C-alpha positions, 0 to 999 in steps of 0.5 A: 763420783763418776770416773772421768774418761776425757778432760779439757785442759785450760791454760795460757798460751805462754804456759803450753810448753810448761814440762808440768803440763807436758807431763801430765798430757804424757800421763793422761795418754798413757792412762788412755784419758782423752783430752784436748788442750785450750789456750787462752791468747791476748783476745780469743781462745785457741785449740791446740790441735788445730790452731783455730781461735774460738770465740765463747759464743761459739764454743759448744759448737766446736767442743761437745761438752757431753764428751768431756767430764772435767776442766783442769786449769793451769794457771792463777785465780785470773785464768781460773776465771777466764776458764770458769766462762768456758765452764759455764757454757759447756756445764762442766765442773772445773779444777784449778791447779796453781801456777800463780801466787796465791790462788784461792780458786786453784788449790791443787800444788803443781807438785801434786798434779799428777797425784791428785788429777789420777785421784780425780779421774778415778771419781775420788773428788768432790764438788763445791757449788758456787754462786755467780751474779748476773749482770745487765749494764745499760751505757750512755747509748743505750746498749745493753750488755750482760755477763755472769761473774764468778768473782765481781762486777767492778764499777770504777773511774778511769782516764781522769783522776777524778772520783766518780758519783753513783746511787745505789739502790737495794729492790729499788730503795736509795741507800746511798749516793757515794762518791769514790773510786767505784764500787765492787759488787762480789760473790761470797767467792770474791770476797777474797779478791778485790773487795777483801783488798777494800775492806769487805770481810771474808764470806764463807763460799757457800753463803747466799749474800752479795757484797757491796764494797766502795773503793776509797769513798770520799766520806768515812760513813760509805761502809761495805754492806752485805745484801741477801742474793735475793736482792736486786741491786741497781747502781745509777752513775751520775750524769757528769760521771759517766765519761770517766767510768767502766765496767768490768766483770771478773777483771776481764781484759776482753769485757770492758764497758765504757760509759754505763749509766745503770748497772743491774745486778742480781744472783744468777741461776747458774752455779759454778762447779768446783771440783776439789781433792777430797780433803779439801777445806775452805778454811784450811785454805784460808789458813794456809794462803793468808798465813794464818797459822803462825805468828806475825 
């Protein structure tokens, strides 16, 4: 791969003075690698050099994507998902440094930051093309909201401790009508997240499939379904359940759609490019993160 001359650093504002991040910044200065620090705040993304808040919609106007070769994220998988929205807009590969607990997406250990970042900016890395899903939500007032997700779209009940009812259509064919706490629609990347916690299998990230997983279904016959990524999915929320239903994209706190009546989901044309060290192997990551290597 080609050498990288300038990088975007992305982390939460609570980590901005972290010793490991500051050490890397000094390292980049020493190596004459240009850099800019983006900070995730409660509501927006802040440009550290100016203190300016930037909305995703204006990201390309504030940051010239052609100037940068990589986004480096310091955090857990949740922060990586936030940074993926920036990567999508700027069309840049993204590298994750694990400041969290498990971290399937942030696979570089923070103790190896300087070594691994030096290798990567010198072109010694691989890229991993990850499928994403496009969603369009129509709410009870006929407002339409679209979003792209790397991990999942979740339709779930909120407010009342009450199940919701939803009809699931695949290619306009009714598959089932289920009463449950909700539905998770996940990519292969998202199969190790909320979907896995609800009983869906782990899916290799290069698979062309979409996983549909019920959350605590009322009936045992409602099981996870894995469909082809070329299939079109539509979920229609029952009228009596709309007022107690919410939709989230990649677990985002900033984009929650209340009172949805229809959710349409399909494979996105846009892929996310994840940068990894040369020795990266997805199945080794599974072995390490899920502690499958030894006796239980």
